[in-house]
N, C-alpha and C positions, 0 to 999 in steps of 0.2 A: 701169738703174733709172732714172737722172738722166732719160732722152732720155721716159721712158715717165711720169714725174709731170710734165715739163713738156707733154707731150702729153694728158694724161688732164685738166689745168687747161685745157688750150687745148680741150678738146671739151666741156668744162662751162661755160665761159666763152663760149664762141664768141656767143649768140644775147643776152647780155646786156649793159648800158653799164657803163663804168668806176663809173658813179655807184649802178647798181642795186649791183653785186660790194660797194664800200663800204661801203653803208649798211647790208649783211648783215655785215659786218665788224665796225660798231662806229659809222662814222664819221657822225655826223646830218648833216654838213653837208663834205663830202668837199673837201679842199681840190687846189686846180693840183700840187701835187706830190704829194700821195698818188697821183693820177690817174698822174703822168706815172710813178711806179713801179710801180704797177698794169701798167700797159700795158707797163713793160720788163722786167717778171717775165718777162711769156705770150711775150718775144721772146728771152731771154737765156739760153744754153746751162747758167749757174752759178744761173739763176731768181733773178736779182736780188740774189745774195748777194756779191758780187766788189764792192758799193757801198758808199757809207756813208750811208745812209738812215736819218734820226732826226728824229721828230716826238714828241711828246706821249703817243704811244700804243703805238708798236713801233720795235724796230730791224730788221736786215734780216733775221734765221729769225724773230724775234716777227711782221712781216709777212706773212711765209709759210706759218708755218704758222697763221696766223690765217687765211687764203684757203684753204690748203686744207681748213679745218673749215668754211669757209661757202658751201663747196660740196660738200660732203659725204664728203670723203676721208678716210678712219678714220687714226686718229694710228698704229695699227701699220702702215700702208704708206708714208705719208708721212714718219715718224720715220727710218728707216732709208735713203731717199732721197735728203733731205736732210741726213743725214750722210754721203752717199757724194758728192755735191757738193760738200760742205765739204771733203772729203780732197781730190780731182781739182782743189779750186782751189788747195788748200796746196800741192799739186806744182807746180801752172802757176806759182804764185807763184817757189816756190824752184827753177824751171829758167831755164837763161839766158834773158834775153828778148831774141831775136831782134829785129833792124831793118834799117831802110834809110837809108844815108848819099846825101843828095847832096851830090855834093863840085865845090867849085869854084876848087879851087885855092888857094881864098883863103891869105895868109901876113899875118898881123898886119905885122909888120916892111916890108913893101912896102906897107902901109896904114896908117902910121902916124896918120893922123885921125882913124881912124873908130875913135870912142868905144866903151870896152868895155859901158857898159850896153846901148848899140842891140845888141851882138854877144850878149850876154846873154838880151836880151829877144827875138832873132831865132831866137836856136838851132833853138829847136824846129823851125824851119823847115826845117831838114837835117837832124832825126835823126827818123824815122818811123817808127811803132812799127808790129808788128805783133799780131795780136793776141795776149791769154793763150790758151795753149795751143797757137799754133802752131806750136812745137817738136815737138808730137806728129804730125803730118802725114806723109808720106814724103819723102826727099829730093827726090824728082823733083817732088810736088806742090809743097813748099817752094818750090823754084828756079823751079817757072812762075811762081806768085805773086808771087816776087820780081821777075820778069823784067816783067810784066803792073802791078805797082805804080809800079815806074819810067816804063814809057812813060805811064801814067797822071799820075801826076806831072808828068813832062815837059811832058804837053799842058796840063795846069790850071794850070801855070806859068808854060807862054810860055817855059821851060827859065833862069828869072831869081827868083833869091832876091833879096827885099830885105838889103841889108846885105854878103852874100856874094857877090852877084856872079854871071855866068852858067855853070849847070849844063856841068863838063865831063865826068863819069859817075857811077855809082852803084857802092855795096858796100851787100853784102845780108851783114850781119855775121850772120853763125850761131855765133859761138864766140870765147871772149877774144882778141883781137888777128887773129882769122882772119874773111876776107870773099871773097866773090865778087864780081869787078868786074865788073859791067854795062853798056852803053854807053844814051848817053841813046836808040838807040831798040830798050832793050830786050835785047838782044844777049849773051847772057857771052863774056867777053872773057879772062880772066886769074883766079888766085887769087892773096891776098897771105894773109902767116902772120904777118906784123907789123903790121897797120892798128892802128891807137891815133889817130884826130883827136887834137885837143885840144878841149877844153869850156870855151866862155867862161861865165866865171860872174859876179856882180855883188849884191854884198850889203850889208848895212846894219850898219857897224861896232859888234862885241858881238852878232852874231848868225850862229848858222851857217846859215841861210837864204839860198837861192839864189833872189832875187827873180824870175829869168828860169823858175825852172818853175812858177810862178804859172799860165805858159799851158798847162802840159802834164797830161797827164792818165794815170794811172798803170794804168787800168783801159782804154783805149782801145783 
């Protein structure tokens, strides 16, 4: 049902510009953020419900409901489809988030001059996320995607990470403490059952917020 609603929206809006659609929804002067959100809805498996879209008119669900109405999709069809998307999104957010770790063998005690704030603000460079719902793929599909992501990251980074050094290997982390070791060439090498690399954090005194997390997006 999720994909049916997405496909129906794409079908009914493919000949319209974002401005056309948004004006029917009630935007007299569509903002750039509204246009961006609309285009994201048309491409997202969660129909934009995974974001944090806010403006004076709609939130995530309100925007999607208004979009459905504007293109003539009956509420009796759209409401259960939207509920289904939200249920799937909740499951995906509750599931363990798979990730890829670019391992440089960095050890703080051997690099005492590296400032902790620099480590915290570049931590995201070595912790690479897979999309929400990645866990639903088969083991073979996930492992192949992890190897491909390692190869692509190695190519894009040139094998070097700011602050952390030269990449020696990757870890596809698929459960707490469990990882598949992947070479820089994207080849499976080994499995670890005790993988737990330290995470660099940096915050302001009196605050629980890790300032380094400002460079990451939970929905990537």
